[in-house]
C-alpha positions in Angstrom: 93.3 93.4 65.9 92.6 95.8 62.9 95.4 96.8 61.1 94.2 100.3 60.5 94.2 101.1 64.4 96.5 103.7 65.5 98.6 103.3 68.1 96.9 106.1 70.1 93.7 104.3 69.7 95.2 101.1 71.1 96.8 102.9 74.0 93.5 104.5 74.7 91.9 101.3 74.9 94.8 99.9 77.1 94.5 102.9 79.3 90.7 102.5 79.8 91.0 98.9 80.5 93.8 99.3 83.1 92.0 102.2 84.8 88.9 100.1 85.1 90.9 97.0 86.4 93.0 99.0 88.6 90.6 101.6 89.9 91.8 101.4 93.4 95.5 101.7 92.8 94.5 104.6 90.4 92.3 106.2 93.1 95.3 105.8 95.8 97.6 107.4 93.5 95.4 110.3 93.2 95.0 110.6 96.7 98.6 110.2 97.5 99.3 113.5 95.3 97.2 115.5 97.8 94.0 115.3 100.1 90.9 115.3 97.6 87.3 114.5 97.6 85.1 112.3 95.4 83.8 114.7 92.9 87.6 115.8 92.1 88.5 111.8 92.0 85.7 111.5 89.4 86.8 114.6 87.2 90.5 113.6 87.5 89.8 110.0 86.4 87.9 111.3 83.6 90.6 113.8 82.3 93.5 111.6 82.9 92.3 108.2 82.0 89.2 109.1 79.8 86.9 106.8 82.2 83.7 108.4 83.6 83.2 106.9 86.8 79.9 106.8 88.4 79.2 108.0 92.0 77.7 104.4 92.5 81.0 102.9 91.7 83.6 105.4 93.3 82.1 105.8 96.9 81.6 102.3 97.7 85.3 101.7 96.7 86.4 104.7 98.9 84.5 103.2 101.7 86.4 99.8 101.0 89.9 101.7 101.0 89.0 103.1 104.3 87.8 100.2 105.9 91.2 98.3 104.7 93.0 101.3 106.3 94.5 102.5 103.2 92.7 105.8 103.3 91.3 108.0 105.7 88.6 110.5 105.6 87.6 113.6 107.4 84.9 116.2 107.0 86.2 119.7 105.9 84.7 122.9 104.7 85.7 123.2 101.0 84.8 126.1 99.0 81.9 126.7 101.1 80.6 123.0 101.2 81.0 120.4 103.5 83.1 117.4 101.7 84.5 114.4 102.8 88.2 114.5 102.1 90.2 111.6 101.7 94.2 111.2 102.7 96.4 108.2 101.9 97.5 106.4 105.0 101.1 105.1 105.9 99.4 101.6 104.9 98.1 102.9 101.6 101.4 104.0 100.7 102.9 100.8 101.4 100.5 99.3 99.3 101.2 101.6 96.3 104.9 100.7 97.1 103.9 96.9 97.0 102.3 97.6 93.6 105.2 99.7 92.0 107.7 96.8 93.3 105.6 94.2 91.5 105.3 96.0 88.4 109.0 96.6 88.2 109.4 92.9 89.0 107.0 91.1 86.6 106.8 93.9 83.5 110.5 94.0 82.1 111.0 97.3 80.0 110.9 96.8 76.1 112.2 98.9 73.8 109.4 100.8 72.3 110.2 100.5 68.3 110.7 96.7 68.7 106.9 95.9 69.3 105.8 98.2 66.6 108.3 96.9 64.0 107.5 93.5 64.6 103.5 94.3 63.8 104.2 95.8 60.6 
């Protein structure tokens, strides 16, 4: 790690790495917030995580989440266009809750200042 990298740059790198590794979790979180469609997921992922998703990555993952019963979809007319709108299922909510439980158990909270002080 270079000494001149700011904390913001490092956080951005971690955010992008996390979002790529846990794309299914992040997508479920976006869908949990309310029914949404693929293009909206792409835009929110780009805005919130600075990750540009390709359609070729997102739609197969959405199909897999649906096949696993974590989301369901239906065709709706949105802004004059037919869209496939995704909603989270009870199983999807349970999956997210299991993820949150795992994170609480395996990532103990650390004082924010201690890491920065030790690295200087």
